[in-house]
C-alpha positions as CSV (number, residue, x, y, z in Angstrom):
1,M,57.0,-28.8,3.0
2,S,57.0,-26.4,6.0
3,L,59.9,-24.1,6.4
4,D,61.5,-22.4,9.3
5,Y,61.3,-19.0,7.8
6,Q,58.9,-16.8,5.7
7,A,59.2,-16.5,1.9
8,I,62.5,-14.7,1.1
9,T,62.4,-11.6,-1.0
10,S,66.0,-10.3,-0.7
11,A,69.6,-11.3,-0.4
12,D,69.7,-10.3,3.2
13,G,66.7,-12.6,3.7
14,I,68.7,-15.5,2.2
15,I,71.6,-14.9,4.7
16,D,69.2,-14.5,7.6
17,A,67.4,-17.8,6.8
18,A,70.8,-19.6,6.6
19,K,71.5,-18.2,10.1
20,I,68.2,-19.6,11.3
21,L,68.8,-23.1,10.0
22,G,72.4,-23.1,11.2
23,S,71.3,-22.2,14.7
24,K,68.5,-24.7,14.8
25,Y,70.1,-27.7,13.0
26,G,73.8,-27.1,13.4
27,P,76.3,-25.5,10.9
28,F,76.4,-26.7,7.3
29,K,79.6,-28.4,6.2
30,V,81.1,-26.7,3.1
31,A,83.9,-28.1,0.9
32,V,85.7,-25.2,-0.9
33,A,87.5,-26.3,-4.1
34,A,90.6,-24.3,-4.9
35,A,90.0,-22.0,-2.0
36,E,92.8,-19.5,-2.8
37,D,90.4,-16.7,-3.6
38,D,90.4,-13.5,-1.5
39,D,86.6,-12.8,-1.7
40,V,85.6,-16.5,-1.3
41,L,87.7,-16.6,1.9
42,K,86.2,-13.4,3.1
43,A,82.7,-14.8,2.5
44,C,83.6,-18.1,4.2
45,S,85.0,-16.2,7.2
46,E,81.8,-14.1,7.5
47,A,79.6,-17.2,7.2
48,A,81.7,-18.9,9.9
49,N,81.5,-15.9,12.2
50,L,77.7,-15.8,11.7
51,G,77.7,-19.4,12.9
52,F,75.9,-21.2,10.1
53,A,78.7,-23.0,8.2
54,L,82.0,-24.8,8.8
55,F,84.5,-25.0,6.0
56,T,87.1,-27.4,4.7
57,L,89.5,-25.4,2.4
58,F,91.2,-27.5,-0.3
59,G,94.1,-25.6,-1.7
60,S,97.7,-24.4,-1.2
61,E,98.1,-23.9,2.5
62,S,100.9,-21.4,2.0
63,K,98.8,-19.3,-0.4
64,L,95.8,-19.5,1.9
65,R,97.9,-18.3,4.9
66,E,99.2,-15.5,2.7
67,I,95.6,-14.4,1.9
68,G,94.6,-14.8,5.5
69,D,97.4,-12.5,6.7
70,K,96.6,-9.9,4.1
71,H,92.9,-9.8,5.0
72,K,93.2,-10.7,8.7
73,I,91.2,-13.9,8.3
74,D,91.3,-16.2,11.3
75,F,91.7,-19.8,10.1
76,S,91.5,-21.4,13.6
77,G,87.9,-22.6,12.9
78,F,88.7,-23.9,9.4
79,T,90.1,-27.2,8.2
80,I,92.8,-26.7,5.6
81,V,93.8,-29.6,3.3
82,N,96.9,-28.8,1.4
83,T,96.8,-29.7,-2.3
84,K,99.2,-29.4,-5.2
85,D,96.8,-27.9,-7.7
86,A,93.2,-26.9,-8.5
87,G,92.5,-30.3,-10.0
88,E,93.4,-32.2,-6.8
89,S,91.4,-29.6,-4.8
90,A,88.3,-30.2,-7.0
91,H,88.6,-33.9,-6.7
92,L,88.9,-33.9,-2.9
93,A,86.0,-31.4,-2.5
94,A,83.8,-33.6,-4.7
95,E,84.9,-36.7,-2.8
96,S,84.0,-35.1,0.4
97,A,80.5,-34.3,-0.8
98,D,80.1,-37.8,-2.3
99,K,81.0,-39.4,1.1
100,G,78.6,-37.2,3.0
101,K,81.3,-35.2,4.7
102,A,80.2,-32.0,3.0
103,D,76.6,-30.6,2.5
104,L,77.6,-28.4,-0.4
105,I,80.5,-27.4,-2.6
106,Q,81.8,-23.9,-3.0
107,K,83.7,-22.9,-6.1
108,G,87.0,-21.1,-5.5
109,F,89.7,-20.0,-7.8
110,L,89.2,-22.5,-10.7
111,S,87.1,-22.5,-13.8
112,T,83.5,-23.7,-13.7
113,S,84.1,-26.3,-16.4
114,A,87.0,-27.8,-14.4
115,L,85.0,-28.0,-11.2
116,L,81.9,-29.5,-12.8
117,K,83.9,-32.0,-14.9
118,T,85.1,-33.4,-11.6
119,V,81.8,-33.2,-9.7
120,L,80.0,-35.0,-12.5
121,S,82.7,-37.6,-13.2
122,R,82.0,-41.3,-12.8
123,D,84.3,-41.3,-9.8
124,F,81.4,-39.9,-7.8
125,A,77.6,-40.4,-7.6
126,L,76.7,-36.7,-7.4
127,R,74.5,-36.4,-10.5
128,A,70.8,-36.4,-9.6
129,A,69.3,-35.3,-12.9
130,D,70.2,-35.7,-16.6
131,T,70.4,-31.9,-16.9
132,L,72.1,-29.6,-14.3
133,N,71.6,-25.8,-14.5
134,H,72.9,-22.7,-12.9
135,V,70.4,-20.3,-11.3
136,A,71.3,-16.7,-10.8
137,V,69.0,-15.4,-8.0
138,L,69.0,-11.6,-8.2
139,G,67.7,-8.8,-6.1
140,F,67.6,-5.5,-7.9
141,P,66.1,-2.0,-7.5
142,G,62.6,-1.7,-9.1
143,Y,61.6,-5.3,-8.6
144,H,59.6,-6.3,-5.5
145,K,61.2,-9.7,-4.8
146,L,64.0,-12.0,-5.9
147,L,64.2,-13.2,-9.5
148,G,65.9,-16.4,-10.6
149,I,67.4,-16.3,-14.1
150,T,68.5,-19.6,-15.7
151,D,70.6,-20.9,-17.4
152,G,73.7,-18.7,-17.7
153,G,76.4,-21.2,-16.7
154,M,75.7,-24.8,-17.8
155,V,73.4,-25.3,-20.8
156,V,74.4,-23.3,-23.8
157,K,71.3,-23.7,-25.9
158,P,68.7,-25.9,-24.1
159,T,66.6,-28.3,-26.0
160,F,62.9,-28.5,-25.3
161,D,63.4,-31.5,-23.0
162,Q,66.3,-29.7,-21.2
163,K,64.0,-26.7,-20.6
164,V,61.5,-29.0,-18.9
165,Q,64.3,-30.3,-16.7
166,I,65.6,-26.8,-16.0
167,I,62.2,-25.7,-14.8
168,N,61.9,-28.8,-12.6
169,N,65.3,-28.2,-11.1
170,S,64.8,-24.4,-10.6
171,I,61.3,-24.6,-9.0
172,K,62.8,-26.8,-6.2
173,L,65.2,-24.0,-5.4
174,F,62.4,-21.5,-5.2
175,H,60.4,-23.9,-3.0
176,C,63.2,-23.8,-0.6
177,L,63.0,-20.0,-0.6
178,G,59.4,-20.2,0.4
179,Y,57.6,-19.9,-2.9
180,E,54.9,-22.5,-2.9
181,K,54.1,-22.4,-6.6
182,P,56.9,-20.4,-8.3
183,K,55.8,-18.4,-11.4
184,V,58.0,-19.3,-14.3
185,A,58.1,-16.9,-17.3
186,V,59.5,-18.5,-20.5
187,S,61.6,-16.0,-22.5
188,A,61.1,-15.2,-26.2
189,P,61.9,-12.3,-28.5
190,V,58.2,-11.4,-28.7
191,D,55.2,-11.9,-26.6
192,Y,53.2,-14.0,-29.1
193,I,53.6,-17.2,-31.0
194,H,55.6,-16.8,-34.2
195,Q,56.1,-20.1,-36.1
196,R,59.6,-18.9,-37.4
197,L,60.8,-18.3,-33.8
198,S,61.2,-21.6,-32.0
199,A,61.5,-19.9,-28.6
200,T,57.9,-18.8,-28.9
201,T,56.5,-22.1,-29.9
202,E,58.5,-24.0,-27.2
203,A,57.3,-21.4,-24.6
204,A,53.7,-22.1,-25.6
205,Q,54.3,-25.9,-25.4
206,L,55.7,-25.5,-21.9
207,T,52.7,-23.4,-20.9
208,A,50.4,-26.1,-22.2
209,M,52.3,-28.9,-20.4
210,N,52.0,-26.9,-17.1
211,K,48.2,-26.5,-17.6
212,D,47.9,-30.3,-18.3
213,G,49.8,-31.1,-15.1
214,L,52.9,-32.4,-16.8
215,I,55.1,-29.7,-15.2
216,P,53.6,-29.6,-11.6
217,D,54.1,-27.4,-8.6
218,C,54.5,-24.1,-10.5
219,E,52.9,-21.7,-12.9
220,V,54.4,-21.5,-16.3
221,Y,53.7,-18.8,-18.9
222,G,55.2,-17.8,-22.2
223,P,56.2,-16.6,-24.6
224,V,57.1,-13.4,-22.8
225,T,59.9,-10.8,-23.0
226,F,61.9,-9.8,-20.0
227,D,60.2,-6.4,-19.6
228,A,56.8,-7.9,-19.6
229,A,57.8,-10.7,-17.3
230,T,59.0,-8.2,-14.7
231,S,56.6,-5.3,-15.2
232,R,52.9,-5.6,-14.8
233,A,52.4,-2.2,-16.5
234,V,54.3,-3.3,-19.5
235,A,52.4,-6.6,-19.7
236,L,49.0,-5.0,-19.4
237,S,50.0,-2.4,-22.1
238,R,50.5,-5.3,-24.5
239,G,47.3,-7.0,-23.5
240,I,48.9,-9.8,-21.4
241,T,46.6,-10.6,-18.5
242,N,48.3,-13.8,-17.3
243,Y,49.3,-13.2,-13.7
244,V,52.8,-14.6,-14.2
245,A,53.6,-11.6,-16.3
246,G,54.9,-8.8,-14.2
247,D,55.3,-11.1,-11.2
248,A,57.8,-13.8,-12.4
249,D,59.9,-15.7,-9.8
250,I,61.9,-17.5,-12.5
251,F,62.9,-16.3,-16.0
252,L,63.8,-19.2,-18.2
253,V,66.0,-18.0,-21.1
254,D,66.5,-19.5,-24.5
255,S,70.3,-19.4,-24.5
256,I,73.3,-18.9,-22.2
257,E,74.2,-15.6,-24.0
258,E,70.8,-14.2,-23.2
259,C,71.0,-15.1,-19.5
260,N,74.5,-13.6,-19.2
261,I,73.5,-10.4,-20.9
262,I,70.5,-9.9,-18.6
263,S,72.1,-10.9,-15.3
264,K,75.4,-9.2,-15.8
265,T,73.8,-6.0,-16.9
266,L,71.6,-6.0,-13.8
267,I,74.6,-6.9,-11.5
268,L,76.8,-4.1,-13.0
269,L,74.4,-1.3,-13.6
270,S,71.4,-1.7,-11.2
271,P,73.4,-2.9,-9.2
272,A,71.8,-6.2,-8.3
273,T,72.8,-8.6,-5.5
274,F,73.5,-12.0,-6.8
275,A,73.4,-15.5,-5.4
276,G,74.4,-18.3,-7.8
277,V,73.9,-22.0,-7.4
278,I,74.0,-25.1,-9.6
279,V,71.0,-27.3,-9.1
280,G,70.3,-30.9,-10.3
281,A,73.1,-32.6,-8.4
282,R,72.8,-34.4,-5.1
283,V,74.4,-31.5,-3.4
284,P,74.3,-27.8,-4.3
285,V,77.3,-26.1,-5.9
286,S,77.7,-22.5,-4.9
287,L,79.0,-20.8,-8.0
288,V,79.6,-17.2,-8.8
289,S,82.1,-15.3,-11.0
290,R,85.7,-14.9,-9.9
291,T,85.0,-11.1,-10.0
292,D,81.9,-11.2,-7.8
293,T,82.0,-9.4,-4.4
294,A,82.4,-11.1,-1.1
295,R,78.8,-10.2,-0.3
296,N,77.5,-12.0,-3.3
297,K,79.6,-15.0,-2.5
298,L,78.2,-15.0,1.1
299,A,74.7,-14.9,-0.4
300,S,75.6,-17.8,-2.7
301,I,77.0,-19.9,0.2
302,S,73.8,-19.1,2.1
303,I,71.4,-20.1,-0.7
304,A,73.3,-23.3,-1.2
305,C,72.9,-24.0,2.5
306,L,69.2,-23.5,2.3
307,F,68.9,-25.8,-0.7
308,S,71.0,-28.5,0.9
309,H,68.7,-28.5,3.9
310,Y,65.7,-28.6,1.5
311,L,67.0,-31.6,-0.5
312,K,67.8,-33.6,2.7
313,R,64.2,-33.0,4.0
314,A,62.7,-34.0,0.6
315,K,64.3,-37.4,0.5
């Protein structure tokens, strides 16, 4: 699928690409669930000012106005739907996406579990895959492009079949970023097969499936540790010559704890820019931590816009 922009290698590139699409195809419609979040509203305001998104805010109107006054946010270009609580906000945001009135959903001031329980409920037809996963797309000093790490928000300990689905979901996201055959590094504690370490044997199986064409449109390699996946020098020092090592686009972890340790360490200490999105539903869900910056939330809105456009064109 041809794109309207070059392969994206930075958070700024994600935002710029969203601006290109918004200018060419018209602004994206975003439903914000429990919108009473200072940084979410700042990010929404900036995206609206940049011209690539329109927002419907589901939440307490009085609280939204209070936040707007505090941060000088102009709500004249927003639609505000007053709700009694976060549960109603989530329901109305999901309903908006289900009816085609929103291109994506933005998480506001509510828990991830509460939002996803609503989005995936039988009230709506928003599930597109058996397994949904969260992808943290990071840009950090010392790495030459973006890196997607998954899953740190949905699947606690993925089964082998879930790992296959997570790869299939995640490579679509990287296709929309301009990566024709994303390189997927499959994490393990060591860079070789050890029969007592299931992560290593599963990584080898995934690599073999990719070689046999059963996981198409990407390059899969594992088992590989994080340092070897992101440093060619480290990989070569260990005798790893596979070209995914040191040049990974996606790092598939073995547990939610591993993903959170890696991504949050990079975000806090690098520091890394972070765009987070849930994939595997009919519409993307822009999702970052409540403590993330307005800049990261803007990048998350932007990447969800790109993925929404990609999914519509892929139909």
